[in-house]
Z-matrix of the N, CA and C atoms (Angstrom, degrees):
N
C 1 1.472
C 2 1.523 1 108.83
N 3 1.318 2 117.48 1 131.25
C 4 1.452 3 122.24 2 175.04
C 5 1.521 4 108.11 3 -84.08
N 6 1.356 5 117.62 4 99.60
C 7 1.457 6 120.97 5 -174.24
C 8 1.524 7 112.10 6 -68.20
N 9 1.347 8 117.04 7 -28.85
C 10 1.467 9 118.31 8 177.04
C 11 1.515 10 110.59 9 -65.57
N 12 1.330 11 116.44 10 -41.05
C 13 1.461 12 120.45 11 177.74
C 14 1.519 13 110.05 12 -65.99
N 15 1.335 14 116.50 13 -41.82
C 16 1.459 15 119.84 14 179.18
C 17 1.522 16 109.98 15 -60.91
N 18 1.318 17 117.34 16 -43.92
C 19 1.461 18 121.22 17 178.75
C 20 1.521 19 110.10 18 -56.55
N 21 1.315 20 116.41 19 -45.23
C 22 1.466 21 120.94 20 -179.27
C 23 1.523 22 110.82 21 -63.83
N 24 1.337 23 116.50 22 -42.83
C 25 1.454 24 119.97 23 -178.58
C 26 1.525 25 111.68 24 -64.80
N 27 1.325 26 115.53 25 -45.62
C 28 1.461 27 120.05 26 -173.46
C 29 1.514 28 112.13 27 -74.74
N 30 1.319 29 117.99 28 -45.26
C 31 1.447 30 120.22 29 -171.36
C 32 1.524 31 114.30 30 -91.69
N 33 1.325 32 118.35 31 -13.60
C 34 1.457 33 120.39 32 177.08
C 35 1.519 34 110.87 33 -99.32
N 36 1.322 35 117.90 34 -46.75
C 37 1.451 36 120.84 35 -172.25
C 38 1.522 37 114.18 36 -91.02
N 39 1.329 38 117.00 37 -14.28
C 40 1.460 39 119.22 38 175.11
C 41 1.518 40 108.62 39 -104.45
N 42 1.314 41 117.26 40 114.92
C 43 1.450 42 120.33 41 172.56
C 44 1.521 43 108.93 42 -81.43
N 45 1.327 44 116.34 43 143.91
C 46 1.448 45 120.17 44 175.92
C 47 1.514 46 108.99 45 -75.54
N 48 1.331 47 117.39 46 130.60
C 49 1.461 48 122.21 47 -179.88
C 50 1.516 49 109.62 48 -98.96
N 51 1.316 50 117.19 49 135.03
C 52 1.450 51 120.75 50 177.06
C 53 1.521 52 110.30 51 -126.43
N 54 1.310 53 115.19 52 154.62
C 55 1.457 54 121.31 53 -176.53
C 56 1.521 55 110.00 54 -96.96
N 57 1.326 56 116.55 55 124.27
C 58 1.450 57 121.16 56 178.35
C 59 1.523 58 109.75 57 -64.73
N 60 1.338 59 117.42 58 136.67
C 61 1.462 60 120.84 59 -172.92
C 62 1.526 61 111.98 60 -61.15
N 63 1.315 62 118.14 61 -35.08
C 64 1.459 63 119.28 62 178.66
C 65 1.522 64 110.87 63 -65.18
N 66 1.315 65 117.02 64 -36.45
C 67 1.455 66 120.11 65 177.05
C 68 1.515 67 111.10 66 -65.58
N 69 1.304 68 116.56 67 -39.41
C 70 1.461 69 121.03 68 179.17
C 71 1.519 70 109.93 69 -61.99
N 72 1.304 71 116.55 70 -42.86
C 73 1.456 72 119.67 71 -173.82
C 74 1.519 73 112.36 72 -78.55
N 75 1.323 74 117.61 73 -30.65
C 76 1.453 75 119.88 74 -168.84
C 77 1.524 76 114.61 75 -113.60
N 78 1.323 77 118.21 76 -14.41
C 79 1.451 78 119.87 77 -173.15
C 80 1.509 79 110.66 78 -120.66
N 81 1.329 80 117.88 79 103.84
C 82 1.457 81 121.49 80 175.19
C 83 1.521 82 110.15 81 -74.35
N 84 1.288 83 116.28 82 -36.76
C 85 1.457 84 123.14 83 176.37
C 86 1.528 85 106.03 84 -173.74
N 87 1.304 86 116.98 85 155.45
C 88 1.457 87 121.27 86 -179.68
C 89 1.526 88 108.78 87 -99.63
N 90 1.327 89 118.53 88 103.06
C 91 1.465 90 120.62 89 -174.79
C 92 1.516 91 113.45 90 -67.73
N 93 1.328 92 117.31 91 -13.77
C 94 1.460 93 120.11 92 -178.69
C 95 1.524 94 111.90 93 -87.92
N 96 1.335 95 117.38 94 -5.66
C 97 1.456 96 121.76 95 -178.26
C 98 1.525 97 108.52 96 -113.40
N 99 1.317 98 116.61 97 129.56
C 100 1.456 99 118.89 98 175.03
C 101 1.522 100 108.91 99 -128.59
N 102 1.324 101 115.32 100 164.43
C 103 1.452 102 121.37 101 179.92
C 104 1.528 103 108.18 102 -120.02
N 105 1.335 104 117.56 103 148.79
C 106 1.468 105 119.57 104 175.47
C 107 1.526 106 110.65 105 -55.55
N 108 1.322 107 116.68 106 143.36
C 109 1.460 108 121.28 107 -175.45
C 110 1.524 109 112.28 108 -59.00
N 111 1.320 110 117.49 109 -30.81
C 112 1.457 111 120.36 110 -176.82
C 113 1.506 112 114.92 111 -72.27
N 114 1.339 113 117.32 112 -15.79
C 115 1.470 114 119.97 113 -177.05
C 116 1.524 115 110.74 114 -63.36
N 117 1.335 116 116.81 115 -45.30
C 118 1.466 117 120.05 116 -179.43
C 119 1.528 118 110.70 117 -59.73
N 120 1.327 119 116.41 118 -45.16
C 121 1.461 120 120.06 119 -178.85
C 122 1.525 121 112.01 120 -65.13
N 123 1.319 122 117.13 121 -28.80
C 124 1.455 123 121.34 122 179.52
C 125 1.524 124 111.50 123 -76.64
N 126 1.321 125 116.36 124 -36.54
C 127 1.468 126 121.13 125 -175.20
C 128 1.528 127 112.15 126 -86.01
N 129 1.321 128 117.29 127 -31.09
C 130 1.459 129 121.51 128 -174.32
C 131 1.528 130 114.21 129 -53.94
N 132 1.336 131 120.64 130 -44.80
C 133 1.467 132 119.70 131 -176.38
C 134 1.525 133 114.18 132 -69.17
N 135 1.332 134 118.14 133 -16.17
C 136 1.463 135 120.35 134 -175.16
C 137 1.528 136 112.73 135 -112.05
N 138 1.321 137 117.51 136 7.85
C 139 1.463 138 121.90 137 178.58
C 140 1.518 139 108.73 138 -110.59
N 141 1.335 140 116.69 139 131.33
C 142 1.464 141 120.88 140 -174.57
C 143 1.523 142 110.59 141 -126.12
N 144 1.320 143 114.50 142 155.19
C 145 1.457 144 121.98 143 172.57
C 146 1.519 145 108.38 144 -88.84
N 147 1.325 146 117.03 145 136.09
C 148 1.460 147 122.56 146 179.94
C 149 1.525 148 108.39 147 -112.92
N 150 1.321 149 116.30 148 127.75
C 151 1.460 150 122.42 149 -176.93
C 152 1.519 151 108.50 150 -122.49
N 153 1.324 152 116.99 151 125.25
C 154 1.458 153 121.85 152 -178.50
C 155 1.524 154 110.60 153 -120.68
N 156 1.314 155 115.06 154 142.09
C 157 1.463 156 121.58 155 174.81
C 158 1.523 157 112.01 156 50.76
N 159 1.347 158 115.10 157 52.19
C 160 1.464 159 122.58 158 176.59
C 161 1.527 160 113.06 159 55.08
N 162 1.320 161 115.38 160 36.78
C 163 1.456 162 120.10 161 176.18
C 164 1.511 163 114.64 162 98.18
N 165 1.343 164 118.29 163 0.13
C 166 1.467 165 120.33 164 177.97
C 167 1.523 166 110.97 165 -61.20
N 168 1.314 167 116.59 166 -37.46
C 169 1.462 168 122.32 167 177.10
C 170 1.524 169 108.21 168 -130.58
N 171 1.317 170 117.02 169 129.97
C 172 1.460 171 121.90 170 179.62
C 173 1.520 172 108.56 171 -127.71
N 174 1.308 173 116.67 172 138.22
C 175 1.455 174 121.27 173 178.33
C 176 1.513 175 110.31 174 -152.15
N 177 1.324 176 115.79 175 -162.26
C 178 1.461 177 121.96 176 -177.10
C 179 1.522 178 109.18 177 -136.00
N 180 1.313 179 116.29 178 163.76
C 181 1.455 180 120.68 179 178.84
C 182 1.517 181 110.50 180 -158.09
N 183 1.333 182 115.69 181 173.11
C 184 1.459 183 121.78 182 -175.40
C 185 1.521 184 110.16 183 -132.96
N 186 1.322 185 116.59 184 133.76
C 187 1.462 186 121.08 185 176.84
C 188 1.527 187 108.36 186 -73.31
N 189 1.340 188 116.30 187 116.43
C 190 1.464 189 120.37 188 -176.39
C 191 1.520 190 112.51 189 -110.09
N 192 1.333 191 118.48 190 -15.82
C 193 1.463 192 120.26 191 -179.15
C 194 1.514 193 109.69 192 -161.83
N 195 1.328 194 115.23 193 157.61
C 196 1.458 195 123.39 194 174.95
C 197 1.520 196 107.08 195 -127.55
N 198 1.322 197 117.43 196 136.06
C 199 1.455 198 120.00 197 179.58
C 200 1.521 199 109.63 198 -65.71
N 201 1.328 200 115.83 199 162.21
C 202 1.454 201 120.34 200 -176.44
C 203 1.522 202 112.10 201 -62.66
N 204 1.315 203 117.49 202 -22.52
C 205 1.465 204 121.08 203 177.91
C 206 1.521 205 111.54 204 -89.87
N 207 1.333 206 117.07 205 9.63
C 208 1.451 207 121.13 206 -173.30
C 209 1.515 208 115.08 207 -64.02
N 210 1.337 209 117.88 208 -21.62
C 211 1.454 210 119.88 209 -178.93
C 212 1.519 211 112.61 210 -86.21
N 213 1.323 212 116.79 211 3.52
C 214 1.458 213 119.73 212 176.03
C 215 1.522 214 108.54 213 -139.12
N 216 1.310 215 117.02 214 170.56
C 217 1.465 216 121.52 215 -177.07
C 218 1.520 217 110.55 216 -54.98
N 219 1.307 218 116.09 217 138.76
C 220 1.461 219 120.74 218 178.58
C 221 1.507 220 113.43 219 98.03
N 222 1.333 221 118.89 220 -4.41
C 223 1.453 222 120.75 221 178.66
C 224 1.512 223 111.97 222 -75.35
N 225 1.343 224 115.63 223 161.57
C 226 1.453 225 120.53 224 179.63
C 227 1.517 226 111.53 225 -127.49
N 228 1.325 227 114.54 226 153.53
C 229 1.453 228 121.86 227 171.46
C 230 1.521 229 107.86 228 -108.00
N 231 1.322 230 116.82 229 139.84
C 232 1.458 231 122.74 230 178.70
C 233 1.520 232 108.34 231 -105.18
N 234 1.326 233 115.89 232 129.55
C 235 1.464 234 122.59 233 -171.62
C 236 1.520 235 109.37 234 -121.37
N 237 1.317 236 115.81 235 125.77
C 238 1.461 237 122.00 236 177.56
C 239 1.523 238 109.11 237 -89.37
N 240 1.328 239 117.15 238 131.94
C 241 1.461 240 121.57 239 -179.40
C 242 1.518 241 109.26 240 -147.30
N 243 1.324 242 116.07 241 -176.42
C 244 1.460 243 120.95 242 174.72
C 245 1.522 244 109.07 243 -84.84
N 246 1.314 245 116.56 244 138.28
C 247 1.463 246 120.67 245 -179.36
C 248 1.528 247 111.35 246 -58.53
N 249 1.329 248 117.71 247 -38.02
C 250 1.466 249 119.22 248 -176.00
C 251 1.520 250 112.74 249 -68.50
N 252 1.329 251 117.78 250 -18.03
C 253 1.461 252 120.21 251 176.12
C 254 1.524 253 110.61 252 -68.78
N 255 1.320 254 117.17 253 -41.05
C 256 1.462 255 121.94 254 -174.72
C 257 1.525 256 114.00 255 -94.08
N 258 1.319 257 117.73 256 -12.28
C 259 1.467 258 121.27 257 -177.17
C 260 1.519 259 111.02 258 -97.10
N 261 1.322 260 115.60 259 132.78
C 262 1.461 261 120.88 260 -179.20
C 263 1.517 262 113.05 261 -83.92
N 264 1.331 263 117.90 262 -12.44
C 265 1.469 264 120.07 263 -179.67
C 266 1.519 265 111.98 264 -132.17
N 267 1.338 266 117.31 265 29.80
C 268 1.461 267 120.59 266 -175.16
C 269 1.524 268 111.99 267 -60.82
N 270 1.330 269 117.72 268 -42.30
C 271 1.465 270 120.77 269 -178.00
C 272 1.520 271 111.35 270 -61.42
N 273 1.332 272 117.13 271 -41.62
C 274 1.464 273 120.50 272 177.63
C 275 1.523 274 110.86 273 -67.70
N 276 1.337 275 115.80 274 -43.44
C 277 1.459 276 120.04 275 -177.31
C 278 1.522 277 111.81 276 -68.24
N 279 1.333 278 117.52 277 -27.48
C 280 1.457 279 120.28 278 179.18
C 281 1.516 280 111.46 279 -63.09
N 282 1.326 281 117.12 280 -30.39
C 283 1.459 282 120.90 281 178.66
C 284 1.508 283 113.71 282 -92.49
N 285 1.316 284 117.56 283 -4.28
C 286 1.461 285 122.23 284 -178.63
C 287 1.523 286 108.74 285 -141.56
N 288 1.331 287 118.27 286 92.68
C 289 1.465 288 120.86 287 -176.08
C 290 1.519 289 113.79 288 -62.86
N 291 1.335 290 117.53 289 -16.04
C 292 1.461 291 120.23 290 178.86
C 293 1.523 292 112.42 291 -85.13
N 294 1.324 293 117.18 292 -10.29
C 295 1.451 294 121.34 293 179.71
C 296 1.527 295 109.54 294 -83.16
N 297 1.327 296 115.90 295 123.16
C 298 1.466 297 119.94 296 -179.57
C 299 1.518 298 110.75 297 -69.32
N 300 1.332 299 115.55 298 142.14
C 301 1.456 300 119.98 299 177.37
C 302 1.524 301 110.53 300 -71.77
N 303 1.326 302 115.34 301 142.62
C 304 1.457 303 121.86 302 170.95
C 305 1.521 304 107.89 303 -112.94
N 306 1.334 305 116.05 304 144.84
C 307 1.455 306 120.61 305 -178.36
C 308 1.523 307 110.51 306 -121.62
N 309 1.309 308 115.36 307 149.02
C 310 1.458 309 120.23 308 179.34
C 311 1.533 310 110.19 309 -61.27
N 312 1.328 311 115.69 310 140.26
C 313 1.462 312 120.47 311 177.88
C 314 1.528 313 111.90 312 -81.64
N 315 1.322 314 116.12 313 -30.41
C 316 1.468 315 119.47 314 -175.96
C 317 1.528 316 110.50 315 -110.81
N 318 1.328 317 115.05 316 76.66
C 319 1.472 318 122.05 317 176.61
C 320 1.522 319 108.03 318 -98.76
N 321 1.325 320 116.14 319 133.55
C 322 1.457 321 120.81 320 173.72
C 323 1.521 322 109.16 321 -129.57
N 324 1.324 323 116.34 322 156.13
C 325 1.458 324 121.74 323 177.57
C 326 1.519 325 108.87 324 -127.02
N 327 1.319 326 115.75 325 146.50
C 328 1.457 327 121.51 326 -177.19
C 329 1.520 328 108.95 327 -134.02
N 330 1.312 329 116.44 328 123.05
C 331 1.453 330 121.30 329 179.77
C 332 1.523 331 110.33 330 -82.00
N 333 1.320 332 116.15 331 158.31
C 334 1.457 333 121.19 332 178.42
C 335 1.524 334 110.58 333 -57.95
N 336 1.336 335 116.51 334 128.09
C 337 1.454 336 120.81 335 177.43
C 338 1.513 337 114.69 336 86.05
N 339 1.350 338 118.40 337 -8.84
C 340 1.455 339 120.93 338 179.32
C 341 1.525 340 110.11 339 -84.94
N 342 1.329 341 116.45 340 143.00
C 343 1.458 342 121.04 341 -179.78
C 344 1.525 343 112.52 342 -84.66
N 345 1.317 344 117.23 343 -28.17
C 346 1.459 345 120.49 344 -176.87
C 347 1.523 346 110.59 345 -118.44
N 348 1.333 347 114.55 346 157.50
C 349 1.461 348 121.69 347 -179.57
C 350 1.525 349 109.84 348 -102.39
N 351 1.336 350 115.90 349 155.71
C 352 1.454 351 122.04 350 179.62
C 353 1.529 352 110.02 351 -109.54
N 354 1.333 353 118.14 352 141.79
C 355 1.469 354 119.72 353 176.58
C 356 1.519 355 111.20 354 -66.80
N 357 1.328 356 116.14 355 145.90
C 358 1.462 357 121.84 356 -179.71
C 359 1.521 358 109.35 357 -141.19
N 360 1.323 359 116.31 358 165.43
C 361 1.458 360 120.71 359 177.54
C 362 1.518 361 109.56 360 -143.84
N 363 1.327 362 115.66 361 153.12
C 364 1.462 363 122.23 362 178.59
C 365 1.523 364 109.36 363 -77.55
N 366 1.335 365 116.34 364 142.20
C 367 1.470 366 122.17 365 171.66
C 368 1.527 367 107.47 366 -99.02
N 369 1.333 368 118.66 367 98.03
C 370 1.468 369 120.98 368 -173.36
C 371 1.522 370 113.97 369 -57.25
N 372 1.350 371 116.98 370 -29.64
C 373 1.470 372 119.36 371 -178.66
C 374 1.519 373 112.09 372 -70.09
N 375 1.344 374 117.16 373 -12.09
C 376 1.457 375 121.44 374 178.78
C 377 1.518 376 111.11 375 -119.26
N 378 1.325 377 116.02 376 41.67
C 379 1.460 378 122.67 377 175.04
C 380 1.519 379 108.36 378 -109.64
N 381 1.325 380 117.04 379 128.97
C 382 1.460 381 122.88 380 175.76
C 383 1.520 382 107.07 381 -120.99
N 384 1.326 383 116.89 382 91.45
C 385 1.468 384 120.52 383 -174.01
C 386 1.515 385 111.98 384 -67.48
N 387 1.338 386 117.88 385 -30.77
C 388 1.461 387 119.70 386 -177.58
C 389 1.522 388 111.64 387 -68.25
N 390 1.320 389 117.33 388 -30.41
C 391 1.458 390 121.53 389 178.09
C 392 1.526 391 112.35 390 -104.13
N 393 1.351 392 116.40 391 4.50
C 394 1.463 393 121.94 392 175.81
C 395 1.523 394 112.71 393 57.87
N 396 1.326 395 116.41 394 48.87
C 397 1.454 396 120.18 395 174.99
C 398 1.527 397 110.17 396 -134.84
N 399 1.326 398 116.04 397 153.03
C 400 1.460 399 121.66 398 -178.60
C 401 1.520 400 109.15 399 -155.37
N 402 1.332 401 115.53 400 159.88
C 403 1.449 402 122.17 401 172.96
C 404 1.518 403 109.13 402 -109.89
N 405 1.334 404 116.45 403 137.34
C 406 1.448 405 120.93 404 170.48
C 407 1.519 406 108.00 405 -121.67
N 408 1.329 407 115.50 406 158.11
C 409 1.463 408 120.82 407 -175.30
C 410 1.519 409 109.30 408 -124.89
N 411 1.322 410 116.10 409 140.91
C 412 1.456 411 121.44 410 177.24
C 413 1.524 412 109.08 411 -145.32
N 414 1.330 413 116.10 412 173.95
C 415 1.455 414 120.15 413 176.69
C 416 1.526 415 109.59 414 -63.26
N 417 1.301 416 115.70 415 147.64
C 418 1.467 417 120.69 416 -173.36
C 419 1.525 418 114.31 417 -91.66
N 420 1.315 419 117.69 418 -42.94
C 421 1.464 420 120.91 419 -163.70
C 422 1.522 421 113.65 420 -57.41
N 423 1.344 422 117.64 421 -37.07
C 424 1.464 423 119.52 422 -176.64
C 425 1.523 424 112.73 423 -77.72
N 426 1.322 425 118.87 424 -6.30
C 427 1.456 426 121.53 425 -175.91
C 428 1.525 427 113.26 426 -102.06
N 429 1.332 428 117.58 427 4.17
C 430 1.450 429 118.87 428 -179.95
C 431 1.519 430 111.80 429 89.48
N 432 1.324 431 116.17 430 -167.05
C 433 1.467 432 119.84 431 -172.10
C 434 1.520 433 112.65 432 -123.98
N 435 1.329 434 117.82 433 24.51
C 436 1.454 435 120.91 434 -176.18
C 437 1.526 436 111.75 435 -114.26
N 438 1.324 437 115.82 436 151.11
C 439 1.459 438 122.52 437 171.55
C 440 1.528 439 107.69 438 -129.56
N 441 1.323 440 116.53 439 161.40
C 442 1.454 441 121.25 440 -178.39
C 443 1.523 442 110.57 441 -73.85
N 444 1.313 443 116.99 442 144.92
C 445 1.460 444 121.68 443 167.36
C 446 1.523 445 107.81 444 -86.64
N 447 1.332 446 117.08 445 141.70
C 448 1.456 447 118.40 446 177.92
C 449 1.518 448 110.35 447 -143.71
N 450 1.324 449 114.76 448 160.80
C 451 1.452 450 120.62 449 -175.83
C 452 1.521 451 109.61 450 -128.24
N 453 1.315 452 115.27 451 165.28
C 454 1.459 453 121.74 452 173.82
C 455 1.527 454 108.55 453 -64.67
N 456 1.319 455 116.63 454 119.44
C 457 1.456 456 119.58 455 -175.89
C 458 1.528 457 113.24 456 -68.74
N 459 1.323 458 117.68 457 -9.34
C 460 1.464 459 119.39 458 174.30
C 461 1.524 460 111.13 459 -61.37
N 462 1.331 461 116.18 460 -20.51
C 463 1.469 462 120.18 461 -179.38
C 464 1.517 463 112.41 462 -81.34
N 465 1.323 464 118.24 463 -9.02
C 466 1.462 465 121.63 464 -177.67
C 467 1.524 466 109.33 465 -83.22
N 468 1.317 467 116.51 466 131.89
C 469 1.454 468 121.81 467 -177.45
C 470 1.528 469 110.54 468 -123.60
N 471 1.345 470 117.38 469 155.85
C 472 1.468 471 119.81 470 174.40
C 473 1.523 472 111.17 471 -55.20
N 474 1.328 473 115.64 472 140.17
C 475 1.450 474 121.70 473 -178.28
C 476 1.511 475 113.76 474 94.87
N 477 1.317 476 117.23 475 -12.62
C 478 1.458 477 119.99 476 -178.36
C 479 1.527 478 110.75 477 -71.70
N 480 1.340 479 116.01 478 141.13
C 481 1.460 480 120.94 479 177.38
C 482 1.523 481 110.60 480 -71.83
N 483 1.343 482 115.63 481 137.30
C 484 1.456 483 121.56 482 176.73
C 485 1.528 484 108.83 483 -142.14
N 486 1.320 485 115.63 484 158.78
C 487 1.462 486 122.22 485 174.25
C 488 1.519 487 108.76 486 -130.29
N 489 1.326 488 115.95 487 134.74
C 490 1.462 489 122.10 488 176.25
C 491 1.531 490 107.92 489 -98.98
N 492 1.318 491 116.43 490 126.24
C 493 1.461 492 122.33 491 -178.99
C 494 1.526 493 110.03 492 -111.30
N 495 1.338 494 116.15 493 147.66
C 496 1.452 495 119.92 494 176.21
C 497 1.509 496 111.34 495 173.81
N 498 1.328 497 114.16 496 -174.66
C 499 1.463 498 122.16 497 -177.45
C 500 1.531 499 108.70 498 -119.00
N 501 1.330 500 117.81 499 85.97
C 502 1.469 501 121.42 500 -177.16
C 503 1.533 502 111.86 501 -74.80
N 504 1.345 503 114.36 502 79.77
C 505 1.460 504 121.93 503 177.57
C 506 1.529 505 111.92 504 59.08
N 507 1.323 506 116.27 505 37.61
C 508 1.455 507 122.39 506 177.85
C 509 1.521 508 107.94 507 -153.57
N 510 1.341 509 116.93 508 164.04
C 511 1.455 510 120.79 509 175.46
C 512 1.524 511 112.03 510 -87.55
N 513 1.324 512 116.89 511 -0.82
C 514 1.461 513 121.53 512 179.82
C 515 1.524 514 110.00 513 -93.52
N 516 1.325 515 117.41 514 124.67
C 517 1.457 516 121.05 515 178.64
C 518 1.519 517 110.12 516 -65.23
N 519 1.330 518 115.70 517 131.20
C 520 1.461 519 122.02 518 -177.73
C 521 1.525 520 109.98 519 -111.06
N 522 1.341 521 115.21 520 146.45
C 523 1.460 522 121.95 521 175.41
C 524 1.518 523 108.93 522 -128.36
N 525 1.324 524 116.89 523 126.09
C 526 1.461 525 121.08 524 171.45
C 527 1.520 526 107.77 525 -122.10
N 528 1.323 527 116.49 526 145.64
C 529 1.456 528 119.92 527 -172.29
C 530 1.526 529 110.95 528 -120.47
N 531 1.314 530 114.68 529 155.60
C 532 1.454 531 121.37 530 179.01
C 533 1.511 532 109.58 531 -174.43
N 534 1.314 533 115.64 532 -152.84
C 535 1.461 534 120.97 533 179.80
C 536 1.524 535 110.45 534 -136.89
N 537 1.317 536 114.98 535 153.60
C 538 1.463 537 120.39 536 171.34
C 539 1.519 538 107.23 537 -69.19
N 540 1.334 539 116.52 538 125.82
C 541 1.460 540 119.97 539 -179.49
C 542 1.520 541 111.97 540 -93.04
N 543 1.319 542 116.86 541 -30.59
C 544 1.462 543 119.57 542 174.59
C 545 1.518 544 110.03 543 -167.26
N 546 1.322 545 114.42 544 160.96
C 547 1.455 546 122.02 545 173.23
C 548 1.524 547 106.66 546 -105.36
N 549 1.324 548 115.94 547 124.55
C 550 1.461 549 120.55 548 -174.38
C 551 1.521 550 108.69 549 -125.83
N 552 1.345 551 115.37 550 92.54
C 553 1.456 552 119.22 551 -179.19
C 554 1.517 553 110.95 552 61.83
N 555 1.344 554 115.69 553 -118.75
C 556 1.453 555 121.93 554 -178.12
C 557 1.519 556 112.72 555 -86.56
N 558 1.321 557 117.30 556 9.84
C 559 1.454 558 120.57 557 -171.31
C 560 1.526 559 112.26 558 -126.76
N 561 1.338 560 113.83 559 153.55
C 562 1.446 561 121.67 560 168.49
C 563 1.522 562 107.48 561 -108.16
N 564 1.296 563 117.27 562 131.16
C 565 1.463 564 121.69 563 176.33
C 566 1.514 565 107.11 564 -105.51
N 567 1.349 566 117.35 565 128.81
C 568 1.457 567 120.64 566 -174.63
C 569 1.520 568 109.99 567 -139.51
N 570 1.343 569 116.43 568 163.97
C 571 1.458 570 119.81 569 -172.83
C 572 1.518 571 114.07 570 -108.89
N 573 1.328 572 118.46 571 9.92
C 574 1.463 573 120.32 572 173.13
C 575 1.523 574 109.23 573 -72.89
N 576 1.326 575 116.59 574 137.23
C 577 1.459 576 120.53 575 -177.76
C 578 1.525 577 110.81 576 -69.49
N 579 1.333 578 115.96 577 139.25
C 580 1.460 579 122.09 578 176.11
C 581 1.516 580 107.86 579 -127.84
N 582 1.322 581 117.11 580 113.37
C 583 1.460 582 121.87 581 -177.48
C 584 1.529 583 109.81 582 -90.46
N 585 1.345 584 117.22 583 158.92
C 586 1.467 585 120.22 584 174.94
C 587 1.526 586 110.66 585 -53.27
N 588 1.314 587 116.12 586 136.54
C 589 1.455 588 121.59 587 -175.36
C 590 1.512 589 112.57 588 102.15
N 591 1.330 590 116.33 589 -18.32
C 592 1.464 591 120.61 590 178.11
C 593 1.528 592 112.20 591 -96.00
N 594 1.330 593 118.22 592 -5.05
C 595 1.462 594 120.31 593 176.64
C 596 1.521 595 109.92 594 -56.84
N 597 1.318 596 115.64 595 136.96
C 598 1.451 597 120.63 596 -179.04
C 599 1.508 598 113.84 597 91.29
N 600 1.339 599 117.13 598 -10.64
C 601 1.456 600 120.77 599 179.36
C 602 1.516 601 111.66 600 -75.01
N 603 1.325 602 117.03 601 165.63
C 604 1.463 603 120.19 602 -175.86
C 605 1.524 604 113.37 603 -80.86
N 606 1.326 605 115.28 604 147.43
C 607 1.459 606 122.68 605 168.34
C 608 1.525 607 105.98 606 -101.25
N 609 1.328 608 116.36 607 124.48
C 610 1.461 609 122.28 608 -166.50
C 611 1.520 610 111.04 609 -120.60
N 612 1.343 611 116.64 610 140.40
C 613 1.460 612 119.23 611 175.03
C 614 1.530 613 109.85 612 -86.73
N 615 1.333 614 117.72 613 -179.62
C 616 1.462 615 120.14 614 -173.49
C 617 1.523 616 113.22 615 -78.28
N 618 1.345 617 116.49 616 4.81
C 619 1.464 618 120.17 617 171.55
C 620 1.525 619 111.71 618 -103.67
N 621 1.343 620 116.44 619 2.14
C 622 1.452 621 120.61 620 179.90
C 623 1.516 622 114.04 621 84.29
N 624 1.338 623 117.14 622 18.28
C 625 1.467 624 121.13 623 179.51
C 626 1.524 625 110.16 624 -102.87
N 627 1.339 626 116.46 625 142.74
C 628 1.452 627 120.18 626 -179.82
C 629 1.526 628 110.44 627 -79.54
N 630 1.332 629 115.52 628 133.07
C 631 1.455 630 121.50 629 177.53
C 632 1.522 631 111.94 630 -115.05
N 633 1.333 632 117.74 631 -6.94
C 634 1.453 633 119.92 632 179.82
C 635 1.516 634 111.20 633 179.33
N 636 1.334 635 114.73 634 -173.39
C 637 1.453 636 123.77 635 -178.04
C 638 1.516 637 108.36 636 -128.60
N 639 1.318 638 117.64 637 131.91
C 640 1.472 639 120.72 638 176.97
C 641 1.523 640 108.93 639 -73.05
N 642 1.333 641 116.76 640 121.31
C 643 1.456 642 118.91 641 -177.02
C 644 1.518 643 112.29 642 -116.80
N 645 1.336 644 119.33 643 -78.82
C 646 1.447 645 120.33 644 -172.21
C 647 1.524 646 110.06 645 -144.89
N 648 1.334 647 116.31 646 171.12
C 649 1.465 648 120.50 647 -178.02
C 650 1.517 649 110.97 648 -92.53
N 651 1.342 650 115.68 649 156.13
C 652 1.466 651 120.07 650 172.88
C 653 1.529 652 107.93 651 -129.82
């Protein structure tokens, strides 16, 4: 895997998506917006639950790449998530840019339908604390052979249908739907509800492509 190319793909072409605080407080889901039935089936195999410190922190992530050795023993899957899911001191570090981030030592990931979780670790060279995104790595073989499709988020416009996927304190993958309400600099603001445990999960368009990552409220 060319990690420099992966860095460019993930951090340049994927904008981080954040949930507007008014949407969080007032919008459980938008009943007027629906997604094609196939979107869930397309996203489900590449979305994982992330468990840190024996359940102290729970979030979600998306398989974005597989190393070149992924088709044989020893390969790894690379998972995009929110930095605050994997960091044990993100809240403190957010207020002090000179404070180094610390990451959980015991991170595991669990795919939809799997009974057991796999150990994972953060790749510090692919952490963007300012945009609250990070890459973690785990074994590949138990997660299947699929990765998410994604597009340049510059193509996303206000009013576009999106779905937020994640694991809101359950092993069942959840989908909530809504629309992008505005584009704000490096962020997409949308009105689909995102519950605790879904942080780090993918924001998906109606073709099943990822346009961002659910991170935090503003």
